[in-house]
Every structure is written in structure tokens, then in C-alpha cells.
Backbone bond lengths (Angstrom), bond angles and torsions (degrees), N, CA, C in turn:
res aa  C-N    CA-C-N  psi(-1)  N-CA   C-N-CA  omega(-1)  CA-C   N-CA-C  phi
1 M - - - 1.468 - - 1.527 110.72 -
2 R 1.336 117.57 -39.87 1.464 119.96 178.85 1.527 111.04 -63.91
3 G 1.357 115.92 -36.09 1.459 119.18 177.98 1.511 112.12 -64.68
4 I 1.334 116.57 -41.19 1.463 120.23 177.87 1.515 110.30 -63.88
5 F 1.338 116.01 -43.56 1.460 119.90 179.78 1.519 110.97 -61.51
6 A 1.316 117.37 -43.16 1.460 120.46 -179.80 1.518 111.07 -64.63
7 A 1.338 117.53 -39.57 1.461 120.67 179.71 1.519 111.32 -65.32
8 V 1.338 116.13 -43.02 1.472 119.57 178.44 1.518 110.68 -64.86
9 L 1.337 116.30 -41.45 1.460 120.43 179.86 1.522 110.93 -61.33
10 L 1.328 117.51 -45.05 1.462 120.96 178.93 1.526 111.14 -63.80
11 A 1.321 116.64 -37.85 1.459 119.99 179.71 1.519 111.39 -65.18
12 V 1.347 116.53 -41.76 1.465 119.28 179.82 1.519 111.18 -68.96
13 V 1.343 116.59 -42.39 1.464 119.21 177.40 1.519 110.56 -59.13
14 G 1.340 116.51 -43.87 1.460 119.50 179.01 1.508 112.66 -64.42
15 A 1.325 116.52 -40.11 1.462 120.01 -178.77 1.519 111.48 -67.70
16 T 1.332 116.81 -42.09 1.458 118.81 -179.64 1.524 111.30 -69.76
17 A 1.331 117.28 -37.29 1.458 119.87 176.81 1.529 110.60 -64.50
18 W 1.327 116.25 -40.13 1.469 120.11 177.91 1.531 110.39 -63.65
19 A 1.335 116.13 -40.20 1.457 119.51 -178.52 1.518 111.59 -67.27
20 A 1.349 116.45 -31.53 1.458 119.62 -177.57 1.522 112.79 -86.10
21 A 1.327 118.63 -11.03 1.464 121.06 -178.09 1.518 110.67 -66.86
22 P 1.348 119.42 135.70 1.457 121.36 -176.74 1.515 113.26 -58.10
23 A 1.326 117.98 -35.87 1.458 119.30 -176.72 1.506 111.85 -70.53
24 A 1.325 117.34 -27.79 1.449 119.11 -175.07 1.509 113.03 -104.47
25 A 1.312 117.53 -19.79 1.452 120.34 -174.13 1.520 110.80 -69.32
26 G 1.325 114.98 124.75 1.448 119.97 176.17 1.508 110.31 -89.33
27 P 1.318 117.33 179.59 1.465 120.62 -177.54 1.521 113.18 -67.45
28 H 1.349 118.19 -15.87 1.460 119.74 -177.22 1.523 113.08 -98.60
29 V 1.329 118.36 -6.40 1.465 120.39 -179.71 1.527 109.24 -81.43
30 A 1.327 115.59 118.48 1.464 119.40 -177.32 1.516 112.00 -85.08
31 G 1.339 118.38 -36.94 1.456 119.53 179.76 1.516 112.35 149.97
32 W 1.323 114.79 -162.73 1.452 121.25 -179.60 1.519 108.15 -151.92
33 G 1.332 116.49 167.36 1.453 117.80 -177.18 1.511 113.75 -171.10
34 F 1.330 114.47 -174.49 1.459 123.75 -176.78 1.521 107.75 -137.24
35 R 1.324 116.91 138.37 1.459 121.41 176.32 1.529 109.19 -133.47
36 A 1.334 116.15 149.47 1.459 121.21 179.84 1.518 108.91 -156.89
37 G 1.336 115.84 152.49 1.457 118.58 178.38 1.514 112.73 168.01
38 W 1.327 115.75 -149.48 1.468 123.74 -173.39 1.516 110.67 -96.03
39 S 1.339 114.91 144.75 1.458 120.16 171.69 1.519 109.34 -132.98
40 G 1.319 115.78 145.49 1.456 122.33 176.12 1.520 109.16 -122.68
41 A 1.333 116.95 118.25 1.462 121.64 -174.39 1.525 110.66 -115.38
42 Q 1.328 115.56 145.76 1.449 121.39 172.47 1.528 108.89 -149.06
43 L 1.322 116.18 160.29 1.454 121.79 177.96 1.522 109.24 -100.10
44 L 1.340 115.80 130.56 1.455 122.02 177.12 1.523 109.58 -106.68
45 G 1.330 116.59 176.70 1.454 121.66 -174.62 1.515 110.59 93.22
46 N 1.341 116.94 167.39 1.465 118.79 -176.56 1.528 112.26 -66.33
47 G 1.342 117.78 -26.99 1.458 119.54 174.69 1.511 112.28 -76.81
48 G 1.339 116.44 -42.55 1.453 120.20 177.67 1.511 112.68 -62.41
49 D 1.345 116.92 -34.69 1.458 120.48 178.07 1.520 112.02 -62.99
50 I 1.346 116.69 -23.21 1.461 120.55 -178.46 1.516 112.02 -88.23
51 I 1.355 117.59 -45.65 1.467 118.78 -169.39 1.519 114.65 -100.74
52 A 1.346 119.23 -24.23 1.476 119.43 -176.66 1.523 111.12 -158.05
53 P 1.325 118.02 62.46 1.465 119.64 -177.36 1.525 114.77 -83.36
54 Q 1.325 117.93 -11.00 1.452 120.87 -175.63 1.530 110.86 -94.31
55 V 1.328 115.88 156.01 1.466 121.83 -176.83 1.521 110.29 -76.39
56 R 1.330 115.41 128.69 1.460 121.84 176.21 1.521 109.10 -109.56
57 S 1.321 117.02 125.38 1.467 122.34 -176.43 1.518 111.00 -83.15
58 D 1.344 115.78 146.73 1.456 121.54 177.51 1.522 108.47 -158.70
59 F 1.331 115.36 -174.25 1.458 123.32 -179.80 1.521 108.57 -109.52
60 T 1.336 116.95 143.64 1.456 121.55 177.09 1.521 109.65 -136.70
61 W 1.328 116.39 152.49 1.466 120.31 177.05 1.518 109.07 -152.47
62 G 1.324 115.99 160.84 1.457 119.15 179.72 1.520 112.48 -165.81
63 L 1.322 115.18 158.91 1.458 124.26 172.34 1.518 108.50 -107.32
64 F 1.318 116.66 147.91 1.457 119.38 178.64 1.524 110.12 -145.40
65 A 1.328 114.91 156.06 1.459 122.82 172.48 1.517 107.95 -131.03
66 T 1.327 117.30 149.22 1.458 120.64 -179.68 1.524 110.14 -126.61
67 T 1.308 115.06 136.37 1.457 122.26 175.27 1.515 108.13 -121.31
68 R 1.325 116.21 119.28 1.465 120.21 -175.84 1.521 110.11 -75.97
69 L 1.348 114.99 126.54 1.460 121.23 177.06 1.528 111.60 -92.76
70 N 1.324 116.56 -35.09 1.461 122.70 171.24 1.526 107.32 -158.91
71 S 1.308 118.03 -165.66 1.466 120.98 -172.93 1.522 113.31 -68.33
72 W 1.318 118.07 -19.64 1.466 120.12 -175.95 1.530 113.88 -125.94
73 L 1.328 118.01 1.44 1.458 121.09 -175.75 1.526 110.71 -134.97
74 S 1.347 115.97 133.38 1.464 122.19 178.02 1.524 109.71 -133.38
75 F 1.326 115.61 152.58 1.458 122.28 170.93 1.527 107.81 -98.14
76 Q 1.354 116.26 130.10 1.463 120.63 -173.93 1.531 110.62 -130.37
77 P 1.332 118.28 92.25 1.466 120.28 171.37 1.528 110.72 -80.09
78 E 1.320 116.70 149.00 1.457 121.10 -176.49 1.527 111.15 -137.40
79 L 1.307 115.23 161.98 1.458 123.52 170.19 1.521 106.26 -131.00
80 A 1.328 117.75 116.95 1.460 120.86 -170.38 1.522 111.40 -135.05
81 W 1.327 115.24 150.93 1.449 123.21 170.41 1.518 107.00 -103.74
82 V 1.345 116.54 121.72 1.463 121.61 -175.86 1.520 108.86 -132.91
83 S 1.317 116.31 131.40 1.459 122.33 175.91 1.523 108.72 -99.52
84 K 1.331 115.43 120.75 1.462 120.61 -178.04 1.519 109.30 -113.67
85 G 1.323 116.32 -174.90 1.459 121.13 -177.09 1.509 110.86 117.08
86 G 1.317 117.88 -137.24 1.462 121.72 -179.06 1.515 109.93 172.42
87 K 1.330 116.11 -172.74 1.462 120.56 179.99 1.517 109.79 -149.36
88 E 1.325 115.44 168.55 1.459 121.58 171.20 1.519 109.13 -152.39
89 D 1.323 115.36 132.11 1.462 122.42 170.75 1.524 106.91 -108.36
90 F 1.322 116.65 121.37 1.459 119.36 -175.34 1.520 110.22 -142.39
91 T 1.323 114.72 167.73 1.458 122.51 179.41 1.522 109.14 -118.53
92 A 1.318 116.88 128.28 1.467 122.92 176.21 1.522 109.50 -108.19
93 F 1.333 115.63 163.32 1.460 118.88 -178.65 1.520 111.16 -130.59
94 S 1.323 114.59 156.72 1.460 122.66 174.02 1.521 107.84 -146.19
95 F 1.353 115.89 171.84 1.470 120.67 -175.87 1.525 109.28 -123.63
96 P 1.324 116.71 93.56 1.476 119.42 -179.51 1.529 113.17 -71.03
97 S 1.346 116.77 -21.08 1.459 120.91 178.03 1.521 108.14 -153.00
98 P 1.333 118.15 166.42 1.474 119.88 -179.50 1.520 113.99 -62.02
99 T 1.316 118.50 -18.68 1.467 120.46 -175.50 1.526 113.48 -112.57
100 E 1.354 117.55 2.74 1.465 120.08 -174.86 1.530 111.42 -128.17
101 V 1.326 113.43 155.33 1.457 121.43 174.21 1.530 107.55 -129.58
102 T 1.350 116.10 133.00 1.463 121.34 177.38 1.523 109.32 -109.30
103 Y 1.343 115.33 127.07 1.459 121.66 177.65 1.529 109.09 -106.31
104 T 1.321 115.87 132.32 1.462 121.14 -178.65 1.521 109.42 -127.42
105 D 1.321 116.27 132.46 1.467 121.70 179.46 1.524 110.34 -86.58
106 F 1.336 115.58 139.43 1.462 121.79 178.66 1.522 109.63 -131.81
107 H 1.326 114.37 151.92 1.469 121.94 174.35 1.523 108.31 -125.48
108 S 1.329 116.21 126.19 1.460 121.78 178.71 1.519 108.76 -126.87
109 A 1.337 117.25 135.22 1.462 121.45 -179.06 1.519 109.94 -142.40
110 H 1.336 114.99 147.17 1.459 122.21 175.77 1.524 108.05 -125.68
111 R 1.337 115.71 124.79 1.467 121.57 179.84 1.527 108.64 -121.85
112 L 1.321 116.19 116.64 1.456 122.31 177.87 1.522 107.83 -122.24
113 H 1.323 116.90 119.81 1.458 122.07 -173.34 1.529 109.90 -99.74
114 Y 1.333 115.77 128.62 1.462 121.98 -173.59 1.521 111.95 -121.69
115 L 1.319 114.74 148.18 1.458 122.47 162.34 1.520 105.87 -93.73
116 E 1.316 116.18 112.12 1.463 121.87 -175.19 1.522 109.88 -109.35
117 V 1.341 116.02 139.31 1.469 121.47 -178.79 1.532 108.96 -124.53
118 P 1.345 118.32 77.40 1.460 120.57 177.43 1.529 111.16 -64.37
119 L 1.318 116.48 138.66 1.468 123.81 176.79 1.523 106.42 -120.69
120 L 1.334 115.68 95.16 1.453 121.05 -163.97 1.525 112.78 -113.62
121 L 1.322 114.46 152.44 1.453 122.29 166.69 1.526 107.56 -104.46
122 R 1.336 116.40 129.38 1.465 121.50 -178.97 1.516 109.34 -110.34
123 F 1.332 115.83 123.33 1.458 122.96 -176.79 1.526 108.97 -105.51
124 E 1.317 117.14 118.11 1.468 121.87 179.25 1.527 110.06 -77.97
125 L 1.328 116.71 133.04 1.463 122.89 178.53 1.522 109.59 -103.11
126 P 1.339 117.95 165.19 1.473 120.23 179.50 1.529 111.66 -57.26
127 S 1.321 116.42 138.47 1.461 122.22 -178.26 1.519 111.56 -69.41
128 V 1.330 114.85 150.67 1.467 122.44 174.99 1.520 106.49 -124.97
129 G 1.326 117.31 93.12 1.455 120.87 -174.86 1.518 109.96 61.83
130 P 1.355 117.90 -127.49 1.465 120.52 179.36 1.527 113.31 -81.67
131 L 1.330 118.01 -1.89 1.461 122.17 -177.22 1.524 110.71 -91.51
132 R 1.340 115.34 137.97 1.461 121.80 -179.63 1.530 108.05 -121.21
133 P 1.339 118.66 89.86 1.469 120.67 -178.63 1.527 111.66 -75.16
134 Y 1.324 115.21 157.62 1.460 120.98 178.67 1.525 109.60 -155.79
135 T 1.305 116.36 162.36 1.459 123.15 169.21 1.522 107.79 -122.39
136 L 1.314 115.92 159.63 1.458 119.85 176.78 1.523 109.98 -146.60
137 A 1.330 115.78 156.36 1.459 121.51 -179.14 1.523 109.22 -161.43
138 G 1.326 115.85 154.46 1.455 120.32 177.09 1.510 112.54 157.66
139 P 1.328 116.94 176.66 1.468 121.26 178.99 1.521 111.45 -78.86
140 A 1.339 115.58 159.00 1.469 121.02 -179.70 1.518 109.49 -142.52
141 P 1.336 118.42 84.26 1.468 120.00 172.27 1.526 110.42 -66.02
142 A 1.328 116.51 147.40 1.464 120.95 -176.48 1.523 109.67 -145.74
143 W 1.342 115.20 145.03 1.459 122.43 179.10 1.522 109.82 -119.89
144 L 1.322 115.49 133.42 1.462 121.37 -177.63 1.525 109.75 -70.71
145 L 1.343 116.32 123.26 1.460 122.00 -179.64 1.513 112.71 -88.96
146 S 1.333 117.15 -30.75 1.461 120.55 -179.06 1.523 109.21 -144.57
147 E 1.328 116.21 154.33 1.444 120.74 179.02 1.535 110.07 -66.95
148 D 1.313 114.72 167.46 1.456 120.82 -178.60 1.532 110.56 -57.99
149 D 1.330 115.34 116.97 1.469 121.34 175.12 1.528 107.48 -86.71
150 A 1.350 115.64 75.39 1.459 120.96 -174.60 1.528 110.92 -73.50
151 E 1.320 114.75 147.60 1.468 121.29 -179.87 1.518 108.22 -134.46
152 F 1.321 116.49 134.27 1.462 121.13 178.60 1.513 108.02 -144.52
153 T 1.326 117.07 112.12 1.460 121.57 -176.65 1.522 110.64 -128.55
154 Q 1.313 114.81 153.39 1.454 121.42 179.80 1.512 110.06 -107.38
155 G 1.328 115.24 136.09 1.454 120.74 177.28 1.518 111.96 -101.03
156 G 1.312 116.19 -146.67 1.452 121.26 -177.59 1.511 113.27 -78.60
157 S 1.343 115.65 165.27 1.466 122.78 -179.71 1.523 110.22 -126.72
158 T 1.322 115.25 149.57 1.462 121.82 177.47 1.519 108.89 -136.00
159 T 1.315 117.80 132.22 1.459 122.32 178.06 1.522 109.39 -111.28
160 V 1.333 116.41 130.37 1.463 122.24 -177.36 1.525 109.05 -134.69
161 P 1.329 118.17 162.03 1.467 120.12 173.82 1.531 110.41 -64.15
162 R 1.325 116.78 152.22 1.469 120.39 179.81 1.527 111.64 -60.59
163 S 1.312 116.44 -26.43 1.462 119.37 178.97 1.524 112.07 -65.10
164 A 1.345 116.69 -21.20 1.464 121.19 179.98 1.523 111.05 -104.88
165 A 1.320 117.49 20.06 1.462 121.47 -177.45 1.516 110.95 -63.21
166 R 1.334 115.48 147.21 1.457 122.70 178.12 1.532 109.12 -132.44
167 P 1.334 117.10 160.31 1.467 118.90 -177.82 1.525 111.24 -62.06
168 A 1.325 116.12 143.08 1.457 122.20 176.46 1.517 108.58 -160.64
169 R 1.331 115.69 164.65 1.463 120.94 178.63 1.527 109.66 -73.88
170 A 1.329 115.56 148.90 1.461 119.72 173.46 1.520 109.75 -59.15
171 S 1.331 117.01 156.09 1.451 120.44 -171.20 1.519 113.24 -72.77
172 A 1.340 119.52 -12.58 1.468 121.35 177.79 1.516 109.47 -149.45
173 Q 1.329 116.41 138.18 1.449 122.19 173.70 1.525 107.61 -130.79
174 I 1.311 116.65 125.75 1.450 121.64 -178.70 1.521 108.65 -126.72
175 F 1.332 116.73 129.74 1.448 122.67 178.70 1.523 108.31 -118.37
176 E 1.320 116.27 135.17 1.454 120.92 -173.73 1.515 112.13 -55.79
177 E 1.343 117.87 -39.84 1.461 120.38 -175.36 1.518 113.46 -87.05
178 L 1.348 118.91 -8.96 1.461 121.85 -173.47 1.521 113.75 -120.30
179 G 1.316 118.36 -27.43 1.450 120.11 -172.41 1.515 110.28 91.81
180 A 1.307 116.78 -157.62 1.457 121.55 -176.62 1.521 110.95 -82.63
181 V 1.324 114.82 164.42 1.458 121.02 175.27 1.528 109.56 -56.73
182 G 1.325 117.21 132.97 1.453 121.62 -179.55 1.512 114.14 94.25
183 D 1.338 118.22 -10.51 1.463 119.88 175.86 1.527 110.20 -71.07
184 P 1.344 118.57 150.04 1.472 120.27 177.27 1.518 111.73 -59.14
185 L 1.314 115.85 143.86 1.458 122.14 177.94 1.530 109.10 -80.02
186 P 1.337 119.05 123.21 1.471 121.06 -178.88 1.524 111.80 -77.61
187 A 1.330 116.31 68.14 1.463 121.59 -173.19 1.523 111.29 -77.00
188 Q 1.339 116.18 145.81 1.453 120.18 174.51 1.529 109.29 -71.35
189 T 1.324 116.00 159.60 1.463 120.59 -169.88 1.522 113.65 -82.56
190 F 1.330 119.00 -11.33 1.465 121.11 -179.18 1.520 109.75 -120.47
191 D 1.313 115.52 137.37 1.460 121.43 176.26 1.522 108.21 -133.25
192 L 1.306 116.29 151.56 1.467 122.20 177.67 1.512 108.52 -131.16
193 G 1.324 115.76 122.82 1.450 120.66 179.31 1.512 111.77 -121.05
194 V 1.316 115.29 169.02 1.462 121.40 173.44 1.524 107.64 -122.39
195 V 1.333 116.11 134.51 1.463 123.13 -171.37 1.522 110.75 -109.45
196 G 1.310 115.95 140.91 1.458 122.91 168.77 1.518 108.43 -138.31
197 G 1.335 117.51 137.13 1.454 118.34 -176.68 1.512 113.13 -155.54
198 L 1.319 114.96 166.66 1.463 123.77 179.13 1.517 107.86 -140.11
199 G 1.334 117.02 135.23 1.453 120.38 -179.60 1.507 112.07 -153.50
200 L 1.321 115.50 -178.59 1.453 120.29 177.09 1.519 109.99 -152.21
201 W 1.319 115.05 150.11 1.459 123.55 174.50 1.511 109.17 -108.97
202 W 1.333 114.71 151.61 1.461 120.39 176.59 1.525 108.18 -121.79
203 G 1.334 115.16 124.29 1.453 120.62 176.43 1.517 113.44 107.22
204 D 1.341 115.45 159.30 1.460 122.71 -179.59 1.524 112.51 -118.56
205 G 1.331 118.25 3.71 1.461 120.66 -177.24 1.519 112.59 -79.21
206 R 1.317 114.61 -174.22 1.456 120.33 -179.41 1.530 111.45 -67.39
207 V 1.328 117.13 -29.99 1.460 122.20 175.73 1.525 108.40 -116.29
208 R 1.331 116.69 129.97 1.457 119.42 179.38 1.524 110.24 -139.11
209 L 1.332 114.85 159.31 1.453 122.40 -177.18 1.519 110.34 -107.39
210 G 1.330 115.87 151.80 1.450 119.39 -177.62 1.513 113.15 -143.71
211 L 1.325 114.22 166.16 1.456 123.00 176.82 1.524 107.17 -139.74
212 E 1.340 116.25 135.89 1.468 119.42 -173.98 1.516 111.41 -144.70
213 G 1.336 115.28 145.05 1.457 122.52 169.42 1.520 108.52 -122.32
214 R 1.337 116.04 134.20 1.461 119.04 179.72 1.523 110.51 -143.40
215 Y 1.331 114.10 155.04 1.462 121.28 178.79 1.517 108.67 -125.00
216 T 1.340 116.68 134.67 1.457 122.38 178.00 1.515 109.21 -121.90
217 Q 1.326 116.03 121.68 1.453 122.45 178.53 1.519 110.02 -106.34
218 G 1.329 116.99 121.98 1.453 121.52 178.08 1.519 111.11 -72.58
219 L 1.331 117.04 135.19 1.458 122.08 -178.19 1.530 112.87 -97.22
220 L 1.325 117.66 -20.85 1.453 121.56 -174.49 1.526 111.43 -100.49
221 D 1.331 115.69 146.61 1.459 121.25 172.55 1.525 107.58 -74.05
222 M 1.314 117.23 122.43 1.457 121.21 -176.10 1.524 112.66 -70.45
223 V 1.331 117.13 -23.87 1.474 121.67 178.30 1.528 107.04 -128.48
224 P 1.323 118.66 75.89 1.459 121.41 -174.09 1.520 112.74 -71.09
225 G 1.338 114.39 156.86 1.457 119.86 174.07 1.505 115.40 93.15
226 G 1.317 119.13 -4.75 1.458 121.48 -178.87 1.514 112.06 -107.90
227 D 1.314 115.16 -171.73 1.460 121.13 -179.48 1.527 112.70 -83.66
228 F 1.336 116.94 -13.91 1.452 120.87 -176.99 1.526 110.09 -114.03
229 A 1.331 115.64 144.77 1.467 121.69 178.68 1.516 109.70 -109.81
230 F 1.349 115.85 141.32 1.457 122.79 -179.79 1.524 108.60 -133.22
231 H 1.331 116.00 119.28 1.457 120.73 -179.58 1.530 109.39 -125.91
232 N 1.327 115.79 132.84 1.462 120.47 177.32 1.520 110.67 -70.44
233 S 1.306 114.98 147.44 1.458 122.26 176.53 1.527 107.48 -147.80
234 V 1.342 116.78 124.49 1.467 120.77 -175.70 1.518 109.85 -137.76
235 F 1.329 115.88 131.36 1.460 122.03 170.58 1.522 107.72 -115.32
236 G 1.320 117.01 134.38 1.451 120.16 -178.22 1.521 112.82 -133.14
237 V 1.324 115.81 147.89 1.464 122.99 173.24 1.522 106.68 -125.90
238 T 1.328 116.72 119.08 1.461 120.49 -175.16 1.518 111.42 -131.13
239 A 1.326 114.78 149.44 1.456 122.49 168.50 1.519 108.17 -97.38
240 A 1.326 117.25 150.40 1.459 119.76 -174.01 1.522 110.79 -142.11
241 I 1.331 114.14 158.46 1.461 122.25 170.88 1.520 107.44 -129.21
242 E 1.306 116.75 135.29 1.457 121.25 -177.69 1.537 109.30 -127.33
243 V 1.310 115.42 135.27 1.471 122.78 176.32 1.528 107.01 -108.99
244 R 1.330 115.94 126.77 1.481 120.60 -177.76 1.510 110.96 -116.39
């Protein structure tokens, strides 16, 4: 899988460099660039709400090329590394004696790393001084690069009288299609998302800097055929550099 990823990465780098070269660039080639930054992932659906409903932070990066279709619209294919999944911090309880309750903190996280290929349309908005705002939207097929890097850790414990009991999760949850809490999620290898985003560029030169926020909603159930649904959801904020 790493060999395939490296080959695709080299092919995209070569293609974008070729597109940006003065001898080959036609009047419709807008340029190419690199973006990187923060991503926050969580799992949606009735299954995601149980095992990883909270946002898990990670790093994301990608390469992109733009082909201008007219003065306000461009086609922007990308090759990106995106970490999806989610996390949950929760408290479980047990009964060490008839008069006491013990609360224990747990941390559970699911990390699924994807090669994502967004195929986006970028809409240029009216300029504001040196700023060039834009919106973008389109589909984002993605292929799983590594299995679920699941994490399950135990934190501190507190024992109190039953009279001071407070709500908490049961000490074990087992689902027929998933196994116990903290087990890796048996996710399918292909995912399809839809992207929406807003960003801006600064500068009018051949090289310019940008800032972007985008949201990707997964359309496919990652574990199909069961009673629970799991959908990827990722929000990202990235800085970018573009060569035109």
C-alpha cells in the first residue's frame, strides 16, 4: 500500500509541475500548490454516537492543481492525506462493595488514515483589497491506507458512597458486529465524501498564500450490513501556497 501511495504521489507531483511549467502551461492552467494544517474528525451515525462522537485532532496535508474554466470558476483536483475517525472520553462505574461505587475514567480513540482525492469546483468571489476569497465544493473519494489504529486507555479512579452516586456509562459495552469497547473498527477500504469549503488568497503575484476551512461529510456506512451506522466527518483548517 505504501508503494502505491508513493507512486500516486510522484505522479501527481510530476503532473502539477508539468502543468505549472512555462513551456507547457496553456492559458487555462491556473497553477498548483500545497496545503497543510489541522483536522478534527468524528464519527456520526447511531454507531458513531456510541463509540467516537467527540472530535479528535490530527494533522492533514495535500497537493492540488487548478485549471481555470472561466474568470470565476476553476476545477481543482487534489491528493490529500486525511486522518478520520473520532474519540470519546467517558467514565464507567463498578461496585466494589454494597455501599460504594467506583468511577473510572477511560479514553477511546479511532484513527483511520485515508488517501483522499477531492475533485472540486472552486468559485472565485469578489476581491476585498489584496484578499481573494473563494468557495469550493465537490466529491471526495478516499481509500483506507491503514487499519484502524484504535486506542483505549484507563485513567484515574474515584470511589464514593452509593448515596453520592452520579450517572456514568456501564463498565462494559459489547456489540455483536464490533466487539468490545476499544476494539478496532472493521471499516471498509473505500469511502466517499462530499466537500464544502471557504477560503481566501493573499496577493496577486506568481506565488501567493492562502487560508482555508472545509468540511467533508462521509456518505457511506463504514461498516455496512449491521444494526449500527458509522459515517466519517472531518473539518479542517489549512494554510496553503499556490504557484501560478
